[in-house]
C-alpha positions as CSV (number, residue, x, y, z in Angstrom):
1,M,0.0,0.0,0.0
2,L,2.8,2.4,0.9
3,D,4.7,1.6,-2.2
4,K,1.7,2.4,-4.3
5,I,1.2,5.8,-2.6
6,H,4.9,6.5,-2.9
7,N,4.9,5.8,-6.6
8,E,1.8,8.0,-7.2
9,I,3.1,11.1,-5.5
10,P,5.4,12.3,-8.3
11,K,2.5,12.0,-10.8
12,I,0.2,14.0,-8.6
13,L,2.9,16.7,-8.1
14,L,3.5,16.9,-11.8
15,K,-0.2,17.3,-12.5
16,T,-0.6,20.1,-10.0
17,A,2.5,21.8,-11.3
18,R,1.2,21.7,-14.8
19,T,-2.2,23.1,-13.8
20,V,-0.6,25.9,-11.9
21,E,1.7,26.7,-14.9
22,S,-1.2,26.7,-17.3
23,S,-3.3,29.0,-15.1
24,E,-0.4,31.4,-14.7
25,L,0.0,31.5,-18.5
26,K,-3.7,32.3,-18.9
27,I,-3.5,35.1,-16.4
28,L,-0.4,36.6,-18.0
29,R,-1.9,36.5,-21.5
30,K,-3.0,39.9,-22.8
31,P,-6.7,40.0,-23.4
32,K,-7.8,40.3,-27.0
33,L,-10.1,43.3,-27.5
34,S,-12.3,43.5,-30.5
35,I,-13.4,46.8,-32.0
36,E,-17.0,46.1,-31.0
37,K,-16.1,45.7,-27.3
38,F,-14.1,48.9,-27.5
39,N,-17.2,50.7,-29.0
40,Y,-19.5,49.2,-26.3
41,S,-17.2,50.4,-23.5
42,N,-17.2,54.0,-25.0
43,E,-20.9,53.8,-25.1
44,I,-21.1,52.7,-21.5
45,V,-18.9,55.6,-20.4
46,D,-21.1,58.0,-22.3
47,I,-24.3,56.6,-20.8
48,N,-22.7,56.8,-17.3
49,N,-21.8,60.4,-17.8
50,K,-25.4,61.2,-19.0
51,N,-26.8,59.5,-16.0
52,K,-24.6,61.6,-13.7
53,L,-25.8,64.8,-15.3
54,L,-29.4,63.6,-15.1
55,Y,-29.1,62.9,-11.4
56,K,-27.7,66.4,-10.8
57,S,-30.6,67.9,-12.8
58,L,-33.1,65.8,-10.9
59,V,-31.8,67.2,-7.6
60,V,-32.0,70.8,-9.0
61,K,-35.4,70.5,-10.7
62,G,-37.0,68.5,-7.9
63,L,-37.2,64.8,-7.2
64,F,-40.7,64.4,-8.7
65,N,-39.7,65.2,-12.3
66,D,-41.1,62.1,-14.2
67,S,-39.4,62.8,-17.6
68,I,-35.9,62.8,-16.0
69,K,-36.7,59.6,-14.1
70,K,-37.9,57.9,-17.3
71,E,-34.7,58.8,-19.1
72,I,-32.6,57.5,-16.2
73,R,-34.5,54.2,-16.2
74,H,-34.0,53.9,-19.9
75,N,-30.3,54.5,-19.6
76,K,-30.0,51.9,-16.8
77,K,-31.7,49.3,-19.1
78,R,-29.3,50.2,-21.9
79,L,-26.3,49.8,-19.5
80,K,-27.5,46.3,-18.5
81,H,-27.9,45.3,-22.1
82,L,-24.4,46.5,-23.0
83,A,-22.9,44.8,-20.0
84,R,-24.5,41.5,-21.0
85,Q,-23.0,41.8,-24.5
86,E,-19.5,42.0,-23.2
């Protein structure tokens, strides 16, 4: 029994070393960005900036302004959609 365990240890160590090495290589690899994802991220930044301005105008004009709230809701839905695509 001990001989069998002793013989199996090098195999187990090699397997773990290989998995660690492959995971390190995956981490160190540069991500490949497509043009579409770059455009989506620019669109996300634009929508975020619009939402910030809308929240500021909502505070200035009053918290009960329905048109601004609708626009904010629409922008949030658009952000969720863009986030799912990436």
